N, C-alpha and C positions, 0 to 999 in steps of 0.2 A: 356452427358454434357461435353463440352470442358473446362477443368480447366487450369488456368495459373499457371504453376509450374516454380519456379526459384531456383537457388542456390545463397544464400547470404553469402559472406565472410565478416566477421566483423573484422576490424583492425583499429588501430590508433597508432601514433608514440609516444605518451606521456606516455610510460610505465615507471614504477619507478625502478623495480628491474634490468631490463636489457634495458637501454635507447635505443630508436630507433631500437628495435629488429626486427621490420618488414622490416627494410632496411639493415640488416646485410647480407653480402655476404657469401653464403654457399659454392658456388664453383666459378670458374672463370667467369661463365656466369650469374648466377641467385642470386637474393636476396631472403631472406626467404619468403616474401609474394608472390613472383613470383612463387615459388615452390607450395605454397598452391593454387594459382590461376590455375596453369597448372593441378594440380591433381583434382581441383574442376571441370574443364571442362570435365573430364572423366566420370562424372555422366550423362552427355548428356543433361543438361538443360542450358538455358541462365544463365550467371553468372553476379552478381552485386557485386562490392566491396563497402561495406557500411562503410564509415568512418565519421569523424566529419568535421564540417565546419571551424574548427580552422586552422589557418595558418600553424601549425605544421604538418598538414596532406596534405599539397599541393602536396608533392612529390608522395603521393599515387594516386592522380588523374592522374598524368603523367603516372604512372605504369599501371593503368587501361586502359588508352588510348593505351599504348604500346602493351598490351595483347588483345586488341580489345574486351573488356568487358565493361558493363555499370558501371557508378560510381554514388553513392548516397552519399550526404554529409548532415549530420544532427547533432544531439546533441553529445556533447563530452563525458559527464559522463553517461547520461541516455541512455544506449544501447537499452532498451526496446522501448523508444520513437523513437529512430533512426530506429529500425525495423518497428515500426508501421507506421511511415511516409514513409518509403521505400515501405512497402506493399501498402499503399494508392497511392503513385505516380505511381507504376508500375501495380496497380490493380491485385496484387498477390493473389491467392487462397491458394496455398501450397508452402512452401519453405524449402529446406534443409539449415540449418544454420551451417556454418563452422567457428570456431575460427581461426583467422589469425596466431595463435601460433602452429597449428597442422599440421606439415609438412609431416606427414605420414598418413593423414586422409584417412579412408577406404571408397573409392568411391563406392565399391560394397555393403557395408553395407547401404550406403545412398540410393542406388537404391532399396534395399530390404525394407527399412523403408518407402520410398515414396509409394511403392506398398501397404504396410500394412495400412498406414493412409488413403488411398483412399477407402479401403474396410472395415475398422473397425472404430467404433465411438470413436476415441481418439482425444483429443485436441493436444497432443504432443507425439512423440515417441522418446525414448532415450535408453541408455543401463544401465544396473545395475552397481553398484559401483565397482564390482570386475573386470571390464574390464580394459585393459591397458589404462592409461591416454594418451589422444590425439588420441584415435582410432576413436571416433565418438562423435557428440554433440546432435543435435536435428533435427527432422522434425516438422514443426509447421503449423497450419492452420491459416487462417485469423481470425477466431473466437477466437482462443487461444491468438493471439496477442492483440485483443481488451480486453480480460479478464485480461491479464497481465498489459496492459496499465491502466486499471481501478484501479489498486493498485500501480501504479508507475507513476502517472501523474505529480508529482512535477518535474519541469525542472532540478533542481540542484541535484536530487537524484542520487546516484551512483548505477547502476544496473549491474556492471561488472560481478558479479556472481548472477544468477537469481533463485537459489534453493528456497529461502524463498518466492520469488514473485510467483513462481509456486504453492507453498503450499497455500499461502494466496489467490490466485485467484481460488483455487479449481479445477485446471485442471485435466482432466481425462488422466492419463499417461499410455502409452503402452510401454512395454520393449521388445527390440529386443532379439531374441534368438541368443546367440553367442556360438562359438565352444570352446572346452577346450583349443585350441591354443591361444585364445584371452583373457583368464582370469587368474588372479593370477600369473602373470609373473613378473620377475624382469627386466622389460623393461619399459622405459619411453619415450613417443613419443610427447612431447610438448616442446615449447621453452619459458623458463622463467628465466633461469640462464645462466651464462657464461659456465658452464659445459654442458648445453644442446646445446649451440652454438657449442662447440667443438665436441659433439656427432654427430650432424647433418652434420658438415663439414666432419667428418670421414666417416659416413654412406654413404653420397652422393658422396664421392670420389670413392666408391666401387660399388655402384649400381645405376641404372637409376632412375630418380625422378618419373617416371611413373610406377614403379614396384608396383604390388598389395601389399596391406598391409599384406596379408597372407604370401606372399613370403618374405616380409621384416622381419616379425616375425620369419619365418623359418631360414632366414639368420642370424638373431641375436642369435637365439638359438644355431646355429652352431658356432657362433663367440661371446661368452659371454664377452670377454674382452672389446668389444665395448660398451656393456651395462654398464660396470663398470665406464665408463667416467662420466655418469650423474645419474645413478639410486639412488645413495646415497642422492640426493637432493629431492627425492620423499617425505620423511618424512617432510621436511621443507615446501614443496609445500602443503601438506595436512593440516599441522598446520596453514599456512597462509590463506588457504581457510576457515577453521573453524573459525579463528579469524575474517575474513571479515563477514562471515555469522552471527556470534554472534553480530557484530556491527550494523547489519541492523535493523532498527526500522521502522516497517510499521504500 
């Protein structure tokens, strides 16, 4: 059977902690979301930039066209509904989901996860909690999106973090095997604070944006001073995620 596989990059400009972080210039050539898009292409699937229909995200549509990828515009707050509508529009069977914050996303892990979800009966594949933040997010099936949407139908609901929705929907979760290189490290690879912005500017002034995540981690292990730019924000990041999850009422 021929399945329709896509990569969906989720992003919007109305971030609170670091305003317009998707549009921050990381080097002289590329904004943060452009780096995520170019890394997403290395998975080898068609890429869709899934953003909101709010006018604040008009610039993201221009960027999608510039990088010759598809654009989907949907709900602002309800990311699950945005995904579901995107799945329906493009008739997607399986999708790699990438957060627009993850500028060192591991495209090789994504390939591995896509293989696994085709051969195992999982709704969703992700990594365990001890992996480096920003390394990988999810691979999802069409059925898993429908299950998630069944518990997140309300248009105004904020589904920015979907852990509770996964639990409520009863999704069968598969966990990727990761190497010792990828777990329990004092490395942070996501963009949420000013310190993260400084970290990525420094990192991508020294290495190419298409470097494998494995080599990026090895490089950071050899240059720990770069990690010190932003890793101290990880505790705040975890605390904020926990606070959001505790506020979700389903």
